[in-house]
C-alpha positions in Angstrom: 31.8 74.5 32.3 31.2 71.3 29.9 30.1 72.0 26.5 27.8 69.0 24.6 27.1 69.6 20.8 23.8 67.6 19.9 25.0 67.3 16.3 24.6 65.6 12.8 24.9 65.9 9.2 21.9 64.6 8.1 18.8 66.5 9.1 15.4 64.6 10.7 17.1 62.1 13.0 15.9 63.3 16.0 18.9 65.8 17.3 16.5 68.5 18.6 14.3 66.5 20.9 17.3 65.0 22.2 19.3 68.3 22.9 15.9 69.6 24.6 15.6 66.4 26.9 19.0 66.4 28.1 19.2 69.7 28.9 15.8 69.3 30.8 17.0 66.3 32.4 20.6 68.1 33.4 18.5 71.1 34.5 16.4 68.7 36.9 19.8 67.0 38.2 20.5 70.1 39.2 23.2 71.4 37.2 23.0 75.0 36.1 22.4 74.6 31.7 21.9 76.4 28.8 20.7 75.6 25.7 21.7 77.1 22.7 19.9 77.0 19.5 22.1 77.4 16.6 19.6 76.2 13.9 17.8 78.8 12.1 14.9 76.8 12.2 14.1 77.3 16.0 12.9 74.0 16.7 14.3 73.9 20.5 13.5 77.3 20.8 9.7 76.4 20.1 9.6 73.5 21.9 10.6 76.1 25.0 8.0 78.5 24.7 10.7 81.2 23.6 10.0 83.4 20.9 12.6 82.9 18.0 14.4 86.3 17.9 17.4 87.7 19.3 18.1 91.1 19.6 21.8 91.9 18.0 22.3 88.5 16.6 24.8 89.9 14.4 26.9 91.9 16.9 26.9 89.0 19.3 28.0 86.5 16.3 30.9 89.1 15.2 31.9 89.3 19.3 30.5 93.1 19.9 27.6 91.9 22.5 27.9 89.6 25.1 25.8 86.1 25.1 24.8 87.3 28.9 22.4 89.8 27.4 20.3 87.7 25.4 19.6 84.8 27.3 16.0 83.9 27.8 14.8 82.0 31.2 12.6 78.8 30.7 9.5 77.5 32.5 11.9 74.9 34.3 14.6 75.6 37.1 18.0 75.8 36.2 17.4 75.6 32.5 18.0 78.5 30.2 18.0 79.3 26.7 20.0 81.3 23.9 17.0 80.8 21.2 17.7 80.6 17.4 17.3 83.9 14.8 16.3 83.5 11.3 20.1 85.6 10.8 21.3 82.7 12.0 21.1 81.3 8.4 24.2 83.5 7.7 26.0 82.6 10.7 28.8 80.9 8.5 29.4 84.8 7.3 29.3 86.5 10.0 31.8 83.8 11.9 34.0 84.2 8.9 34.4 88.0 9.4 36.3 87.6 12.9 40.3 86.5 13.6 40.7 82.6 13.7 36.6 82.3 13.0 36.9 78.5 14.0 37.2 79.4 17.5 34.6 81.8 17.7 31.9 80.2 19.5 34.1 79.2 22.1 35.1 82.7 22.5 31.7 83.7 23.1 31.0 80.7 25.3 34.0 81.1 27.6 32.6 84.3 29.7 29.4 82.1 30.8 32.2 79.2 32.4 31.0 80.6 36.1 27.1 81.1 35.2 26.5 77.5 33.7 27.8 74.0 34.9 26.7 72.5 31.1 26.0 73.9 27.7 24.1 71.6 25.3 24.3 73.1 21.6 21.9 72.3 19.4 23.7 72.3 15.9 22.0 73.0 12.5 22.8 69.9 10.3 25.9 70.8 7.8 29.4 70.7 7.3 30.7 74.1 7.8 32.2 76.4 9.2 29.3 76.6 12.1 30.2 72.8 12.4 34.0 73.6 12.8 32.8 76.0 15.7 30.9 73.3 17.4 33.6 70.6 16.9 36.4 73.2 18.8 33.9 74.4 21.4 32.3 70.9 22.4 34.1 69.0 25.2 31.8 65.7 23.6 29.7 65.4 20.3 26.4 63.4 21.1 25.9 61.8 17.4 21.9 60.7 17.0 21.4 58.3 14.4 19.1 56.7 12.9 19.6 52.5 12.1 19.6 53.1 8.3 22.3 52.8 5.5 22.3 56.6 4.6 22.7 57.6 8.5 25.4 55.5 9.2 27.1 56.9 5.4 26.7 60.8 7.1 28.4 59.5 10.6 31.2 57.4 8.5 31.5 61.3 6.8 31.7 63.3 10.2 34.4 60.9 11.4 36.5 61.2 8.3 35.8 65.0 7.9 37.3 64.8 12.1 40.0 62.5 11.1 41.1 64.5 8.7 41.3 67.9 10.5 42.8 66.1 13.5 39.8 66.7 15.7 40.2 65.0 18.4 36.8 65.7 20.2 35.1 62.3 21.5 32.2 61.4 19.2 29.3 59.4 21.6 26.9 58.0 18.7 23.4 56.7 20.0 20.6 55.0 18.1 17.9 57.1 17.5 14.2 56.9 16.2 14.5 53.0 16.7 11.6 50.8 15.2 12.0 47.4 16.6 9.5 46.4 14.1 11.7 46.6 11.2 14.3 44.0 10.3 16.9 46.4 9.1 16.9 48.8 12.7 17.3 45.5 14.3 20.3 44.0 12.1 21.8 47.3 12.3 21.7 47.7 16.0 23.0 44.7 16.5 26.5 45.3 14.0 29.4 47.1 15.2 29.5 50.5 14.3 32.7 52.6 12.9 35.4 52.2 16.1 36.4 55.6 15.7 33.2 56.8 17.7 31.6 55.3 21.3 28.3 53.9 20.5 25.9 54.2 23.7 23.7 51.4 24.7 20.7 53.8 25.3 18.5 53.6 22.1 15.5 56.5 21.5 12.4 54.6 20.2 10.5 55.7 17.5 7.4 56.8 19.7 4.4 59.1 19.5 5.7 61.0 23.0 8.5 62.6 21.0 5.8 63.5 17.9 3.8 65.3 20.7 6.7 67.6 22.2 5.3 69.9 19.1 1.6 70.2 20.4 2.6 70.2 24.2 5.9 72.7 23.5 7.4 70.4 26.6 10.0 68.1 26.8 9.0 64.5 26.7 10.9 64.5 29.9 8.5 67.0 31.7 5.1 65.7 30.6 5.7 61.7 29.5 9.0 60.9 31.9 7.3 57.2 32.5 6.7 56.4 28.8 9.0 54.4 27.0 10.8 57.5 25.3 10.5 59.1 28.7 12.5 56.7 30.4 14.8 56.4 27.3 16.0 59.8 27.2 16.6 59.1 31.2 18.7 56.0 30.4 20.8 58.4 27.5 21.4 61.4 30.0 22.4 58.9 32.9 25.0 57.1 30.2 26.4 60.3 28.9 27.2 61.5 32.7 29.1 58.3 33.0 31.2 58.9 29.8 31.7 62.9 29.9 33.7 63.6 33.3 31.9 66.7 35.3 28.2 65.9 34.7 27.7 64.0 38.0 26.5 65.0 40.8 29.1 66.1 43.6 29.7 63.4 46.1 28.6 63.8 49.8 31.5 65.3 51.7 33.6 63.1 53.8 33.2 63.6 57.4 36.7 63.4 59.1 34.9 62.8 62.5 32.5 59.7 61.5 33.9 57.1 63.1 35.8 54.1 61.5 
């Protein structure tokens, strides 16, 4: 089981849209996929038409209730959701009650290793105990970044934090909400970013289809797959699979009886 954290200190950067579309594409490719909506705003939960309530969420975060009991199915094959709950606003406090609190999310997820191939964490925008749990649980962090000065500054803050805490989780940044009509966006995209992370080639455009997710309550890749945004999310997922081991489809078995 691989764990991807879709994360940014800054809100409003297209984080949840990326998490939902990546999760949907992963499930469509045949991977048994779980999206865990860790953000108390519950946007991913809303997009996937699930009620934002987790019975026993407090017990769950304290390790007294298995995640398996609170999982929800979605409208899509291979895609499940662990919905958000407004009690997640107190997640830092609840995680802090455990021994080695920075490892609690990983402890909760480990029993699901035989059930899922991929877990996508839709992370709240902050630097906190929740964030530290995510950094230690994830096999890789995906960092949606708007090509603006403030977004680049938060990228550097994250990388400084991880370096200062000796966190070795690979970070894959990608530009989100890109408007090629803006000179600043063009210039930033063309400028080399912080060498401590890998900047993916795919850019997610500023597009009406992404905004329509709130009306459709579906991933772009479900209702407008051939749109520029839909194609961009597909390209992003394809690129992620090249960088993160274990997400590529299994190769066909080699037939020893076949003639050479």
